[in-house]
C-alpha positions in Angstrom: -59.0 -162.5 -136.7 -57.2 -159.6 -134.7 -57.4 -156.0 -136.1 -54.2 -154.9 -134.6 -52.3 -152.2 -136.3 -48.9 -150.5 -136.1 -50.2 -148.2 -133.3 -51.7 -151.0 -131.4 -55.0 -150.2 -129.5 -54.3 -146.6 -129.4 -54.6 -146.0 -133.1 -58.3 -144.8 -133.1 -57.7 -142.6 -130.3 -54.6 -141.0 -131.9 -56.7 -140.5 -134.9 -59.5 -138.7 -133.1 -57.1 -136.5 -131.3 -55.2 -135.5 -134.5 -58.6 -134.8 -136.0 -59.5 -132.5 -133.2 -56.3 -130.7 -133.3 -56.8 -130.2 -137.1 -60.3 -128.9 -136.5 -59.2 -126.5 -133.8 -56.3 -125.0 -136.2 -58.8 -125.0 -139.1 -61.3 -122.7 -137.3 -58.8 -119.7 -137.7 -58.0 -120.7 -141.4 -59.4 -119.2 -144.7 -62.2 -121.0 -146.2 -60.6 -123.0 -148.6 -58.2 -124.5 -145.8 -61.3 -125.2 -143.8 -62.9 -127.2 -146.8 -59.8 -129.1 -147.0 -59.8 -129.8 -143.3 -63.5 -131.0 -143.3 -62.8 -133.2 -146.3 -59.9 -134.8 -144.4 -62.0 -135.2 -141.3 -64.8 -136.9 -143.5 -62.2 -139.1 -145.1 -60.7 -140.3 -142.0 -64.1 -140.9 -140.2 -65.3 -142.9 -143.1 -62.2 -145.2 -142.9 -62.7 -145.8 -139.2 -66.3 -146.7 -139.8 -65.9 -148.7 -142.9 -63.4 -150.8 -141.0 -66.3 -152.1 -138.9 -67.6 -153.9 -141.9 -67.0 -157.7 -141.7 -65.9 -157.9 -145.4 -63.4 -155.0 -145.5 -60.3 -154.9 -143.3 -58.4 -151.8 -144.1 -55.2 -151.4 -142.1 -54.9 -148.2 -140.1 -51.3 -147.0 -140.9 -49.7 -143.7 -142.1 -50.4 -144.7 -145.7 -54.0 -145.4 -145.3 -54.7 -142.4 -143.1 -52.8 -140.1 -145.7 -54.9 -141.4 -148.5 -58.1 -140.8 -146.8 -57.2 -137.4 -145.2 -55.8 -136.0 -148.5 -58.3 -137.8 -150.9 -61.4 -137.6 -148.6 -64.3 -139.6 -150.0 -62.4 -140.6 -153.3 -59.6 -141.8 -151.2 -61.6 -144.1 -149.1 -63.5 -145.4 -152.0 -59.8 -146.3 -153.5 -58.9 -147.9 -150.3 -62.1 -150.0 -150.3 -61.4 -151.0 -154.0 -57.9 -152.0 -153.1 -59.0 -154.0 -150.1 -61.6 -155.8 -152.2 -58.9 -156.5 -154.9 -56.7 -158.0 -152.0 -54.1 -155.3 -152.4 -52.8 -154.2 -149.0 -51.0 -150.9 -148.1 -48.5 -152.0 -145.4 
């Protein structure tokens, strides 16, 4: 079963580059924005790590990245629940 996504094989690299960009911008931001950026980083990293589990296959696309970035850990939990219920975000 192939884990290709709409970004091809460069999807995870694109995510890491965007995360580093957000982190660089966030260093000069006020503390509440820095907290939001850290929450986004944790959410996106969690979705990438969870995708290595054999039972869970969350597609990496704009919707899942936005849910993980804006929702953080609760957003990732929502995506896992949706995947376990076989509801796909495409």
